[in-house]
C-alpha positions as CSV (number, residue, x, y, z in Angstrom):
1,M,4.8,-50.2,-11.7
2,A,1.2,-51.4,-12.0
3,E,0.0,-49.3,-9.0
4,F,1.9,-46.2,-10.3
5,S,0.4,-46.6,-13.8
6,I,-3.1,-46.8,-12.3
7,S,-2.6,-43.8,-10.0
8,L,-0.7,-41.6,-12.5
9,P,-3.8,-40.1,-14.2
10,F,-5.1,-39.1,-10.8
11,L,-1.8,-37.7,-9.5
12,A,-0.8,-35.7,-12.5
13,P,-3.5,-33.0,-12.2
14,I,-2.6,-32.6,-8.5
15,V,1.1,-32.3,-9.1
16,L,0.4,-29.8,-11.9
17,V,-1.8,-27.6,-9.6
18,L,0.9,-27.7,-6.9
19,I,3.6,-26.6,-9.4
20,M,1.4,-23.8,-10.6
21,L,0.7,-22.7,-7.0
22,L,4.4,-22.7,-6.3
23,I,5.2,-20.5,-9.3
24,Q,2.3,-18.2,-8.3
25,W,3.5,-17.8,-4.7
26,A,7.0,-17.1,-6.0
27,T,5.7,-14.2,-8.1
28,I,3.8,-12.9,-5.1
29,Y,6.9,-13.1,-2.9
30,R,8.8,-11.2,-5.6
31,D,6.2,-8.5,-5.8
32,K,6.0,-8.2,-2.0
33,M,9.8,-7.6,-1.8
34,T,9.5,-5.0,-4.5
35,L,6.6,-3.4,-2.6
36,N,8.7,-3.3,0.6
37,A,11.5,-1.4,-1.1
38,A,9.0,0.9,-2.9
39,T,7.2,1.7,0.4
40,F,10.5,2.7,2.0
41,D,11.2,4.9,-1.1
42,A,7.8,6.5,-0.6
43,V,8.2,7.3,3.1
44,R,11.7,8.6,2.4
45,S,10.3,10.9,-0.2
46,G,7.7,12.1,2.2
47,T,10.3,12.9,4.9
48,L,12.2,15.1,2.3
49,N,9.0,16.9,1.1
50,H,7.1,17.9,4.3
51,G,5.0,14.8,4.3
52,S,3.6,15.4,0.8
53,M,1.3,12.6,-0.2
54,A,1.8,13.4,-3.9
55,K,5.5,13.0,-3.6
56,M,5.0,9.7,-1.8
57,R,2.7,8.4,-4.6
58,E,5.3,9.4,-7.2
59,A,8.1,7.6,-5.3
60,L,5.9,4.5,-4.9
61,A,5.2,4.4,-8.7
62,Q,8.9,4.7,-9.4
63,G,9.7,1.9,-7.0
64,M,7.0,-0.4,-8.5
65,T,8.1,0.3,-12.1
66,P,9.9,-3.1,-12.4
67,L,6.5,-4.9,-12.2
68,F,5.3,-3.1,-15.3
69,M,8.4,-3.9,-17.4
70,R,8.5,-6.5,-20.2
71,D,11.9,-5.8,-21.7
72,E,14.6,-4.6,-19.3
73,S,17.1,-3.9,-22.1
74,S,15.1,-1.1,-23.6
75,G,15.3,2.4,-22.2
76,V,12.0,3.3,-23.9
77,E,10.4,0.3,-22.1
78,V,11.6,1.6,-18.7
79,G,9.9,5.0,-19.4
80,R,6.8,3.3,-20.6
81,A,6.7,1.0,-17.5
82,Y,7.1,4.1,-15.2
83,L,4.2,5.8,-16.9
84,L,2.0,2.7,-16.5
85,A,3.0,2.5,-12.8
86,R,2.3,6.2,-12.3
87,A,-1.1,5.8,-14.0
88,Y,-2.0,2.8,-11.8
89,V,-1.0,4.6,-8.6
90,E,-2.8,7.9,-9.5
91,G,-5.8,6.1,-10.8
92,S,-6.0,4.0,-7.6
93,N,-5.8,7.2,-5.6
94,M,-8.9,8.6,-7.3
95,L,-10.9,5.3,-7.3
96,G,-9.9,4.2,-3.8
97,V,-8.7,0.7,-4.9
98,G,-5.5,-0.8,-6.3
99,A,-2.6,1.1,-4.7
100,Q,-3.4,3.0,-1.5
101,I,-1.0,4.9,0.8
102,K,-2.3,5.5,4.3
103,Q,-0.5,7.8,6.7
104,L,-0.4,6.2,10.1
105,H,1.8,8.9,11.8
106,P,1.7,11.7,12.6
107,T,-2.0,11.6,13.2
108,N,-4.2,14.7,13.2
109,E,-4.1,14.7,17.0
110,V,-0.3,14.7,17.0
111,Y,-0.2,17.4,14.5
112,E,-2.6,19.7,16.4
113,K,-0.6,19.2,19.7
114,H,2.8,19.9,18.2
115,K,2.3,22.3,15.4
116,V,3.8,25.8,15.5
117,L,3.1,28.9,13.4
118,R,5.8,29.9,10.9
119,K,6.2,33.0,8.8
120,D,8.7,34.0,6.1
121,G,9.9,37.4,5.0
122,S,7.2,37.7,2.3
123,G,4.4,37.4,4.9
124,N,3.4,33.8,4.1
125,V,2.3,31.9,7.2
126,W,1.8,28.2,7.8
127,Y,1.7,25.5,10.5
128,E,4.2,22.8,10.8
129,I,5.8,20.4,13.3
130,P,9.2,21.9,14.0
131,N,12.1,19.8,12.7
132,D,15.2,21.9,13.4
133,N,17.5,21.3,16.3
134,L,15.6,18.3,17.5
135,M,18.5,17.2,19.7
136,Y,18.2,20.3,21.8
137,R,14.4,20.8,21.8
138,N,12.5,20.2,25.1
139,P,11.6,16.5,25.1
140,V,8.6,17.0,27.3
141,Q,5.7,14.8,26.3
142,K,2.4,16.3,25.4
143,H,-0.9,14.6,26.0
144,I,-2.3,13.5,22.7
145,K,-5.4,11.5,23.7
146,G,-6.3,8.8,26.2
147,D,-3.1,7.5,27.7
148,V,-1.0,8.6,24.7
149,F,1.8,11.1,25.3
150,L,4.4,12.1,22.7
151,N,7.3,14.5,22.5
152,V,8.3,16.6,19.5
153,Q,11.1,14.2,18.6
154,D,8.7,11.3,18.2
155,A,6.2,13.5,16.5
156,N,8.7,13.8,13.7
157,L,8.4,10.2,12.7
158,L,6.5,9.5,9.4
159,K,4.9,6.1,9.2
160,I,2.9,4.9,6.2
161,E,1.0,1.8,5.2
162,V,0.8,0.8,1.5
163,N,-1.8,-1.6,0.1
164,W,-1.2,-3.0,-3.4
165,C,-3.5,-5.1,-5.6
166,K,-1.2,-7.7,-7.2
167,K,-2.7,-9.5,-10.2
168,L,-2.6,-13.3,-10.2
169,E,-1.4,-14.3,-13.6
170,V,-0.3,-18.0,-13.4
171,P,-2.9,-20.3,-15.0
172,I,-4.9,-22.6,-12.7
173,A,-3.2,-21.2,-9.6
174,N,-4.9,-17.8,-10.2
175,W,-8.3,-19.5,-10.2
176,V,-7.6,-21.6,-7.1
177,I,-6.3,-18.7,-5.0
178,G,-8.8,-16.3,-6.5
179,K,-11.8,-18.4,-5.5
180,I,-10.6,-18.3,-1.9
181,L,-10.0,-14.6,-2.0
182,T,-13.5,-13.9,-3.4
183,F,-15.5,-15.8,-0.9
184,T,-18.9,-14.2,-0.3
185,D,-21.7,-15.0,2.0
186,V,-19.4,-16.4,4.7
187,S,-19.8,-16.4,8.5
188,I,-17.2,-15.9,11.2
189,N,-19.3,-18.0,13.6
190,P,-17.6,-21.4,14.0
191,F,-21.0,-23.1,14.6
192,D,-22.5,-21.7,11.5
193,A,-22.9,-23.9,8.4
194,K,-21.3,-21.1,6.3
195,Y,-18.3,-20.7,8.6
196,V,-15.0,-20.1,6.8
197,N,-11.8,-19.4,8.6
198,Y,-11.1,-16.4,6.3
199,V,-12.7,-13.1,6.0
200,P,-11.4,-10.7,3.2
201,S,-10.0,-7.4,4.4
202,T,-11.4,-4.1,3.3
203,H,-8.6,-3.7,0.7
204,Q,-9.0,-7.2,-0.5
205,L,-12.6,-6.5,-1.2
206,G,-11.4,-3.5,-3.2
207,C,-9.0,-5.8,-5.1
208,N,-11.9,-8.2,-5.8
209,A,-13.9,-5.3,-7.2
210,L,-11.0,-4.4,-9.4
211,G,-10.9,-7.9,-10.8
212,L,-14.7,-7.6,-11.4
213,V,-14.2,-4.4,-13.4
214,S,-11.1,-5.2,-15.3
215,G,-12.1,-8.8,-16.2
216,A,-15.8,-8.3,-16.7
217,D,-17.2,-10.3,-19.6
218,G,-20.7,-9.0,-19.5
219,T,-22.0,-11.7,-17.1
220,F,-20.8,-10.0,-13.8
221,N,-18.3,-12.8,-13.3
222,I,-14.7,-12.2,-12.0
223,N,-12.3,-13.3,-14.7
224,E,-9.2,-11.7,-13.2
225,Y,-8.1,-12.1,-9.6
226,Y,-6.0,-9.8,-7.4
227,I,-4.5,-10.4,-4.0
228,S,-3.9,-7.6,-1.5
229,L,-0.3,-7.0,-0.5
230,K,0.5,-4.8,2.5
231,S,3.7,-3.1,3.5
232,Y,4.8,-0.6,6.2
233,A,7.7,1.9,6.5
234,I,8.8,4.5,9.0
235,A,11.4,7.2,8.9
236,R,12.3,10.4,10.7
237,M,11.3,13.6,9.0
238,Q,14.1,15.5,7.3
239,T,11.9,18.5,6.7
240,P,9.2,20.0,8.9
241,Y,5.9,18.1,8.5
242,R,3.1,20.2,7.1
243,Q,-0.6,19.2,6.8
244,Q,-1.5,19.9,3.2
245,D,-5.1,20.8,4.0
246,S,-4.5,22.8,7.2
247,S,-6.1,26.2,7.5
248,I,-3.8,29.2,7.9
249,P,-5.0,32.1,10.0
250,D,-4.9,35.6,8.6
251,I,-2.1,37.2,10.5
252,K,-1.1,40.8,10.0
253,D,2.0,42.6,11.2
């Protein structure tokens, strides 16, 4: 009892920090699972809408709506949460931080090799990767680049990567984790005095910048901390993939 009474003042802060870290990691895990489901919703929306990035952002916002809710019993609160999620996703798209959707497949090279010209009865023309009758289409592989060869069936796979800045909100734990995430002036050389076995990713640096802007107190200190969460999803196109910024030739009858 004597030893315990002497050590208690020193153990209590450590135990408190560990409890706070456990709670913080639980919220991170919850948000990561929500992001995984929202990412699949986003890629699914893309497959149904010709690979539209706008539709994927809309589906991502809808999937991440639970993170912006405070009172699940109110229908008004659900609508408000969706608007907040949509504003966050669209704002991130313009600023380049926060919530980012990156299309990993089909790449520009895949699109250029497999695209075909389409034309409707009104004279409108566009390029797209054909999606109809895939089972019966010639599975011959076309050379994409280097040692990469791909057939039209695999060209119809839509794969995306979603990066999300999750705010750390648990007291004490947010500061401990945040200080690690915001390391600056570090070296990847093990023999360097500034060596740290952690180098923030590009998106994490964007999350750090978000914390600097949203929590600025006029002294250029980071008062809010964000951690970068990443998720992947892949699905087969249900509509022909179209590149939104592709140029359409002027074809006349």
